[in-house]
N, C-alpha and C positions, 0 to 999 in steps of 0.2 A: 808341290801342292800349295794353293793360296792359303794365306793365314786365315784362321777362323777365331771366333771368340774362345773356343775350347783350347786351341793351341796357344793363344795369348795367355790364358789363365794358367795353363800348364807350365808356362815359362816362369811362373812365379809372380806374386803380387809386386807391383812397382811401388817404390817408396814415394811418399808425398813430400817432395823436397822443394817444389816451386810455390812461392807465396803469391797470393792475389787478393785483391779487395773486392768484396761483393756487397750488393744491397740485399739484405735478407729480412724476411719476416720470421719472427720467433714464436708467434702464436696466432690464433684465429682473428685477432684484431686486424691483421694484415699490414700493420705498420712496418715500413721498410727502413732499415738503418744500416750503416756500414758494418761490415763484418770481415775480419781477416780469415781467408780460407786457404787451403793448399790445393795445388793441382799436381797430378802425377808427372813424373819426369817423362820426357819425350821418348816413346818406344820406337822400335824399328819401323813400324808402319804408321806412326803418328805424325800429326802436323800440329805444331804449337802456334797459337794465334794470339796476337795482341788485339783486343777488342776495341774498336773505335765507335761503333754505334750498335744499339740494340733496340728493336721495335718493341712496343708494348701491345700485347695481344689481350683480348678480353678473357681468354683462358688463364692468363697470368693473374688477373683479378680474382677469378673463381678459386684458383689454387692457393693464393696467399691467405684467403679467408676460409680455406678448407670447406668450401661449399659443395664439393664433390666427395667429401668424407674419405679422402685417401692421402692427405698431405702429411709429409714427414717434416717436422720442424727441427732446426731452422731450414728454411727454404729460400734458395736464390733462384728466382724465375728468369724467364727470357729464352725464347727459341727463334728469334729473328736477328741473328748475329752477323755483323759485318766487321771485318778487320783486315789485318795484314799478317802474313806468315813471318814468324820470327825464327823458327827452327823446324827441320824435318828429320825424320828417322832415315836410317841408311837404305831402307827398302822403298822409300817414297820416290816416285819418278814423275808424278803429275804436277808437283808443286815445288817451289823453291822460296827461299827467304825473300820477302818483299812483295810477293804476289798478293793481290786483293782477292779475298776469299770470304765465303759465308758458311754458316752452319745453321741448319733449320731445326726441325722438330725432333730429330733423332740423332744419336751419336754412335749407335752400334746396333748390330743384329747378329744372328747366328752365322750369316753369310754362307750357309751350306744347304738350306732347305730349298724346296721348289720355288717358294715365293720369293726368296732372295735371288735365286737364279733367274727368275722371270722379271726382275726389276721392281718387285713390290715389297721392298724391305719394310715398308710401313705396315704390312700384314704378317710379318714374321712373328711366330709365337714368342720369340725371344727378343723382340725389339726393345732397345734401350732408349728411352726418351731423354731429351737434353737436360731436363731437370725433374726432380722428384721420382726418379727411377733408380734401379739398382745396377751398378756397373759390375758385370761378371768378372772383370779382370782383377778387381781388388775388393769386391763386395761392398763398396761404399755407395752412398746415395749421391746421385749426380747433381751438380750445381749448374745453373743456366747462365745466360748472357748478361745479366745485370752485374757484370764483374769485369775485371781488367784483363783477364787472360783465360784461355781454355786450351785443353789438349784433346784432340779428337783423332780417331782412326781416319786415314786418308780417304776411305770410301765414302765417308759422310761429310766431306768438305766439297763445296762447289766453288767455281771460279766466277767472280764478277767480271762481265765484259768491260773493257776500258771505257766505253761510252756511258756507263751507268754510274750515277752518283751513289755512293755507299749509303748515305742517309735515306735516300728515296728508294733504294733497292732493297734495304733490309726487310721491310714488311712483306716483300714478295716471297720471302722464304717460308712464310706461313700463308698469308692472304693470297698471294699469287698462285702458289701450287694448289691451294685449296680449291680454287675455281678453275685453274687450267686443267688439272688432272681429270675431272669429270667431263669437261668439254671434249677432251681428246678421247677418253675411254668410251663415251656415249655418242661419238660422231657429231658433236656439236661444234666442230671446228672446220666446217666445209663452207667455202665462199658461196654466198647466195642464200644459205639457210637463214631462217628467222629465229633469233634467240630472244627469249624474255629473261630479264634480270629482275627478280623480285626483291626489293629492298635496296636502297641506295645508301650504303654505309661503308664500313671498312672493307668488307668483302665485295659488296655490290659495285662500288666505283671501279675496282680493279677488274671485275667481270665485264663491265661495259667496255673498258679499254681493250681487254684481251679479245672480246667478241669482235670489235672493230678491226683489231689486228689480224684476225682470222679472215676478214672480208665478209662477215655476216651482217645482216640487217639486225639491229638491236632495238628492242622495245623495253623501256624501264617501266616496271609496275610498282606503284607505291601508294600508300594511303595518305601521303602528304602532297597536296596540290602545289605547295610552295617549292617543291623540288623540281618542278617541270623545267624551268629555265636552266637550272644547273645541269640537268640531265641532257637537254637538247643542245644548249649553246656552248657549254664548257666541256662536257664529257663526250659530246659527239654522238649521242644516241639518236636513232632515227624517229622514234615515237615515244610517247609517254602516256600511260594509262593510269588513271586514278582508280584504285581498286574499290573505292566506295561509291564511284559514279556508275550507276546502272547502265546509262547510255554508252559510256566509253567501254565498259566491259562487254556489252552486247556487240558493239562494233568490232571488238577484237576477238570474238569467239572463233575457235578453230583456225587460227592464223599462225600459231607458233609451232615450230618443230621441237622446241625444248625450252624449259625454264630452269634457270639456276636460282634456287630458292635460298637466299641468304638470311632469311628472317628467323630469329630465335624464339619469337612469340608463338603461342598456339593460336592459329588463325584457321578459319574454315578453308579446307583445301578444295572442296567440290567446285566452287565457282572458278577457281584458278585452273583446275584441271580442264575445265570447259574451254579455256583459251588455247589448248593444245589441239593440233591436228590429229587425225587417227595415226596411231603408232608414235605419238609424241611422248616426250619424257620430261618429268619433273625431277630434278636432282636436288636433294636436301643437303646443304652444307652448313646451314644454321642448325642449332640444336635446341628445339623446344623442350621444356621441362616435362610436359604431360604427354601421354600417348597420342599419336596421330590418329585421326578418325577420318575415314574416307568411304563413301558409298561404293560398293563393289561395281555398280553399273558404270561409274566413272572410269574404272580401269578396263572392265571386260568388254563393254560394247564397242569400244573404239581401239582396242589393243593398246592401251596407254600404260605407261610405266611410272612408278614412284620408286626412286632409288636414293641411296645415300652415298656420300663420299667423304673420306677423311684424308686430307693431305695427299701425298703421292710418293713414289719411289725416287731414288737419287738420280736415276737417268732422266726421268721426266722433269725433275727440279732444275737440272742443268739446261735441259732443252727449253724450259720455260723462260729462264733468265736470258738465254740467247735470243729467243723470239722477242722478248720484251725489249731488249737493247736494240734490236733491228728496227722495231717499230716505235721506239721512244716511249714505251710503256713504263711508268713508275708509279709508286703510290703517292698520293697527296698527303703530306706529312706536316706535323708541327714538331719541331725539334726542341727538346727541353733539356735542362741540366739535371744532373743526378740529385741535386738538392730539391728539385721540383717534383720528384717522382710520386710522392704521396698525394700531392695536389692533383697531379695528372690522373692518378687512380680514382680520386673522388670525382673528377670531371668525367672520366670514362664511365663510371657507374651511372652518371646522368646523361650519357650519350652526348656530352659536350666536347666533341672533337670532330674536325673534318680533315682527314678521315682516320689518320693513324698518328699516335704519339711515337716519337723515336727519341731515345736517350742518347745524348752526346757523351758517350762513355769516355772517349779518349781525352777530351778537354776538361771534363767536369768531375769525374770520379777520381778523387785523390788517393794517393798511395798511403797517406797517413791516416790511420783510423782515429775516429773521435774518442773522447775519454771513456765513453761507455761501450766502446768496441771491444769485443773479445775474439780471440783466435779460436777457430774451430777446425779440427781435422775430423772429417766424417768417420764415424765408427761403423765397422762392418755390421751388417744385419745378421742376427743369428736365426731369426725366423722371418721369412719373406712371404707374404700372401702371394699365391700364384697369380692372382688377378693383377697385382701390381707388377710383379716380375715380368709378366707377359704383356703388360701394357693394356690389358682389357678393361681395367677399371678406370683408366684415365679417359675422360670424356673428350668430345670434339675439340680438336686443336684449331683455334682460330675462329672463334664465334664472331658473329656480326652484330652490329648495333646501328640504330638510327642516330644521325649526327647533325649538329648545327655547327656553323663555322665560328670559332673564337678569333679574337684578335691575335695578330702575329703569326698566322699560319703560313708556312712556306709551301707553295703549291706548284706542281708541274702538271700540265694537261696534255691531252692528245685529242686533236680534232680529226675525225675520220670521215670517210666518204659515206654518204647516206643513200641507201638503196630505197627505191620507191615501189618495187615490184610487189604487188599484192595479188595472190591467186584466189580464184573462186571456182566453185563447181558450177558448170552451166546448168540450165534448166533441163529437166527430164524431157526427152523427146521420144516419140513412139517409133518402134522398129518392127512394124507388122511383117515386113518381108522376111524376117529372120525368126519368127516364132515357131514353136514346135507343138504339134498336136499329139496327145497321148490318150489312147482310149482302150477300153476292154473289148474282147470278142463278144460280150453279151450285149443285148439291147439295153438302152439306158434311159433314165428319166432326168438325170442331172443335166442342166443346160450348160453347154460349153460352146466356145466359138466354132462356127461351121468351118470345117476344113477347107471348103472351096472358097471361103472368104479370106484365108490366110495368104497374104502376098508373100512370095518366096523371099528368102529361104526359111521356111518354117517346118516343124516336124510334128507328126501325129504319132503318139505312143500308146500302146496298150499296157495298162498297169497290171503287173502280175504279183508283185510282192510289195508290201508296205510295212516298214518298221515304225514303231511309235515309242515315245519316251516323254518325259516332261518337256513341254514345248519351249524351244530356245529362241527361234527367230522372231516370234511375235513380241518378245520383250523390248525390241528396239523401237517398235511403234512406227506409225506412218501418219502423216498429216491427213486427217479425214477430209479436209477441205480442198484437197487437190482437185483441180478442175479437170473434167474429162477432156481428152484431146479431140481433134477433129475426127478421129477414128471411132469415137464413142457411138456413132450412129449405126455401127455394125450390129446385126441381129444375131442373137445366140440361138441357133437352130439345131446344132448338133447336141445330142443328149447323152448324159452319163448318170450313173447312180453314185450318190455320195452318202457317207455316214456323217451326219451333222448334229451339232448341239444347238438347241433352240434357245437355251437360257443358261444361267450360271450354275444350274444343277450339274451340267456337264454330261447329261445323259445323251448318248449317241444313238441315232436312229436313221434309217434310210430316208432321204429327202429328195424331193423333186428339184428344189433349189436350196442350197445351203450356204451358209457363210461360215484360244486355248481355253479350253472349253469351259473352265470354271471362272474365267475372268479374274484370276488372282493377281494379274498385273494391271487390271483396270483399263484395258484397251481393246477388249474383245468386241467385235461387231457380229451380232447374232442375226440370222443363223450362221453357223461357222462349220466349215469342213477342215479339220486340221490335217497335218501330215506333210513332212518335208524330208522323208527318207524313201524316195520312190524308185522302184526298179520295175522295168517293163520292156516292151518291144516296140520299135518304131512301126507305125502303120501307114504313115504318109509323110512326105516332106515337101516343103515349098520349092519353087523352081530355082532359087538361089542357094539352096543347101547343097554343100559339096562333101561335108564330113560324115553324113549319115545317109542310110538308105533303109527302105522297108525291111523289117526282119532283124535289124541290129538290136543287140541287147544294150540298153542304155539306162541312165539314171538321172534323177533331178533331186537336188538338195534343197537348201534353205532359201534360195532366191531364184527368181525367174526373169528378172530384168534389172537394168540400171541405166544411167544416162549414156553409158558406153563412150563418153567423150572427155570426161574430166581426167585430171592427172591420176587420180586413184584408180580409175578403170584402166587407164593406159598402163599403169604399173602392175596390173594384175590383182589389185585389191578392190574388186567390185563390191565386196562385203562392206567397204567403208565409203562407198559412193553416197553422196547426199540424196541421190534419187533412187536408191535401191528399192526394188519391189520384191517383197517376200512371197514365198510360195503360197501362203494363206494369210488371211486377215490383214491384207495390204490393199492398196488401191492400184489397179492396173492402169498404167499410163497410156495404154493403147485405146481402151474403151471406157475408162472411168469406173469400172465395176470393181467390186471387192474380189480379191483372189481366193480361190478354193484349193485346198491341198490334196494330198495323196490318198486320203481315205475315200477314194472314188475310183471309178472304172476307167477313166480317161483324163488326159490333160494335154493342153497345147502350150508349147514353150518355145521361146526364141532359141535358136540353135546354139548360141554362145553359152547358154546356161544348161546345156545337156552334156553329160559325160558318158564315155563308153566303158561298159564293164568288160574287163579282160575275159577271154574265153574260159580260163581256168577257175573263175570265181563264181560260186553259186549265188544266184540272185537273192535268195532269202537271207543268206549270211552276209552278203555284201551290202544290202540295203542300209543297215545301220551305220556303215562307214561314211555315208553321205552327210551325216551330222556328227556322230561320235568320233569317227575316224579323222575327219578333217579338223575337228575341234582340238584334238590332241596332237595331230601331225603338224599343223600350222605353227603353233608356238615352239615346238621342238626345232623346227627348221629355222624360224625367224630368230630365236634366241640362242642358236648354236648348240642346242642339245641333241644334235644328230651326228655327233662325232664319235667314231669307234674308240672305245677305251674310256670315254667319260663316264661319270657315275651319276645316274639320275634316280631321284626318288619319285615314287608314284604314291600320292596321298589319297587313300580311298580305293577300295577294290569293288567297283560297281560297273555300271554301264559304260562309263567313260574310262575308269581306271583299268579294267581288264584289257581294253583296246590299247591304252597307253603302254602297258607292260609289253604287249606283243610288238608294237612299233619300236619301242626302245631296244628290244632284243634284235629286231630286224636291222636297226641302225648299227648294231654291234656294241652297244653300251652295256655297262654293268648296271643292273636294276635292283633297287631296294624298294619293297612295298612297305608303306607305313600305314598302319590301320589300328583302330581301337578295338578290333575284334580278333583275339588270339586264335579263334576257330578258323580263320581264313589263312593261317600260315601254310598248311599243307597244300591248299588250293593254289596259293601264290607260287610256292617253290616247286611243287611236283608237277602240276598240270599246266601252269602258265609259264613256267621257266624262269621266274625271278631268281636272282642270285642271293638275296638276303631279305629278311622280313623285319629286322630290327635295325634302325639306323644309328650310327655313332656320330657324336658331335663333330662338326666341321669336316665332314667327309664327302658331302654331296656337291656336285657342280650345279645341280638344279633340281627343283621339285615341281612336278606337275600336280597341282592341287585340284582334285576333282570333287572335293567335298562342298556341298551346298549349305551345310550347317555353319553357324557362327561358332568358331572354335578359337582358342588362344593361338595367335600366330607367333608370339615371341619365342617359345621353346622350339617351334618348328624352324624358324629362321636360324636358330643356333645349330641346326644340322648342316647348314650350308657352309662351304668353304668361303674365304674372302672372295669377293666378286661373284658369289653365287646368286642364283635367281630362283624365286618362287613365282610360278605362273598360275594365276587363278583362271580355271575354266569352269568350275562350279560356281553357282551364283547364290551366295548367302542373302538372306532377307534384310539383315541389319547391317549398319556400317561396320567396316573392318576397323579394328583397333590394333595398332602396332607401336611399341615403344621406339622412338627415333634412334636410340642406341643400336637397336637391332639392324637398322639399315646403315647408319652412318659409320659405325666403327669398323665394319668389315666390307664397306663399299658394296652392300648387298642391294638386291632389286626385288621389288614386289610389282609384278606386272599382271595385266589381264589379257585375255585373248578370246575372241568370239569367231568361230568357224574360220574360213579362209577364202581366198579367191578361187576362180574356176581353174586357172592353170595349176594351182597347188592341189586342187581336188582331184584332177585327172592324174597328176603325178603321184598322189597318195594312193589311188586305186592301183596304179601300175606297180608301185613298190609292194603294196599288200599282196597282189597276185604273185609277184616274184618270190615272196618269202612265205606264202601260205597264210597270210594274216586275214582272218575274218572275225566277225563278231560271234559270240556264243549266243544263240537265239532259242526262243520257244515260239514256234509258229502256231498261230491261233486262227480260227475262223472269224468272219465278220460278225457272226452272232455272239461271239464271246468277248467282243471289244470292251463292253462296259465292265465286265468282270475283270478283264485285264487291267483296266484303269484302276479299279479298286485295289487289285493286288500291287500294281505299280506304286500306288500311294503308300503302301505298307512295305515297299522294297522287297516284295515277294516275287522276285524273278531273277534268274541267272542266265544271261545278264540283260537281254533285250527281248521284248515281244516284237513279233513281226506278223502282220495280218496277211493271210493268204487271200488277197483280193481277187485274183483271177478265178479261183475255184469256189469261193464262198460268198462273194457279194452279189446278191440276187438282183434281178432287174426290176422287180416289183417293189414300189415304195409302200410303206405302211399308210394306213388311212390318215 
């Protein structure tokens, strides 16, 4: 059996017989002075290291001044350690005396939990940090790398490649892994992808270099125009955007696959999220002091992600060093002597360094202590706060800062290739040959495109069932100034009846021509016919239609067209196409008219946006899946929450939540319902089949958040395991607030999701039919629709209303 912390401790506490000199702060003044300390003797699995260099991280400054309120004095900081091996224990096989090695932010963990086994020792509940932590072997407080020697378990030692200078490599043990790990974990290490680096400081300049090493296009985003030349000419970035320049920000909108945010200041995130493409990710590695604030629209409407990341595991750290050596990536450093360290701290507080200080320990930290030096052997702690023992109270390791270049800086640079590829979504084009007509068996007054004018392949469908809920699709909005295409001259001669709202009162009545209904999102065009959960039968198809025929049971969801030619459409994300046409309250690119939804007897739709209902699925119970179903299915699939055995939480048990529970069980996952209503426990467990109703801290792989109210997210994020994800599918009115610690310290993700593409929608229906998943519905007549809306506003439905269009929507419009 491999050694663990428990077995090491059981073997007995080691005697502190090795002397070392450290630079220690004794109080919150943060002043560092020599201090004689002791290190444990080399154990069987230990590596003893003579320290030659140690980088200065911004977290060292916070720690010596006790700004995070968890410092134990005296404190010897430093977690960017580079040196040579002087001795190894008898069980050590990876290292030998004379090897060039490094020690980063941690020196031990339990080595037996799932997180350790997966290579995420940084998320182990028992992680032991390099300094200001508690060593379980002997119960003492750990001392860091501002010292002459250290003894570390071999698992937490990395090898410096021969080509890498130790002084310039030392900062990579914090700054390097801090940016490398999220790039790898979030897929921002793929050649050709477009990476944004926000902030050009200690972390940012390394992120630029690693981004280029991965073969990505890199854009630096900074509030300082004076850094443009530095970014482009010396660091090799491909582009530079001044965040305060409106024109530059506008030009960069929706161009980035991801952003590494190294800024520790509280800045508005919404404009920066706008730089991301749909499905784009912003990863926080800097640690702002105040809660992050982000409008939910910025996450949900384009499936964007706001995530945090804190260092990385040992396997990734070695991998990062090897990649850096291969591509000549090092930190730009200013090497200082031990007697300069307090001045360096003062300069660091003023961001007066480009980009990292490194202490020349080997040549300048003397073995003879000054007159006021005293020898300290760390005393065992008798009472250890669990937050410190488990590393949870220790903030972000490796904060960034804005820097200016001082005199005497030693610099190493990397010039990379520059990619010029910029993608754009083509203009929306009309596809009349592939539209679909859907109509009711009843005579109609609602004007719809004539089926004989639909160039193939198009489909005419009779609307039989229509579900309704708070309108989702119309929140995305459409440019009302979109010019009609050449097809706009087509006459609307085929009639249908619609239930339309004439004004913001939202009252629905039969209309000859109609156009959400209370205009709460300030984008409604009246008159309006809502409805994007449409179920019916095909009545006619265009000549090019091959997938459908008359009589087929089909459905139409939240969109009826897109450009069908951009990358997003090609990849199956029509819902993120810049030219998406929504089922209602949008502008039809074929004829320039406003689209009308499914509270009507017929509709004509392009075949690409029609799905087939499996034979086993009742249309009335299947209709809500065209919005509610795909809304929860898509993020489960996209974020890996569809794996049997994983544990998912469903927050909120309503129209979306009850469907989410059913799909999660269909995927074979363990499901916990989280609700503020104890009365829903029996419903969740006995009728819907959830496994639990109360969640336990750090037990969930993901949470599907269906709640539209503004609720505190911090406690809910605590339910997630490290690397856990909360996906927002409900849409709160006010900006979301989340403490950055809740994201960064556990590498957690807050993401948004809005419906899904057509391929996923059909896939969702097929899976639902296979596992008997349908929505729980209350079917109502057309004359009850306004009462249903009033009840819906009061959440008085379990769980979805569906209008029986085919049997109750009459042909005669009111006066």
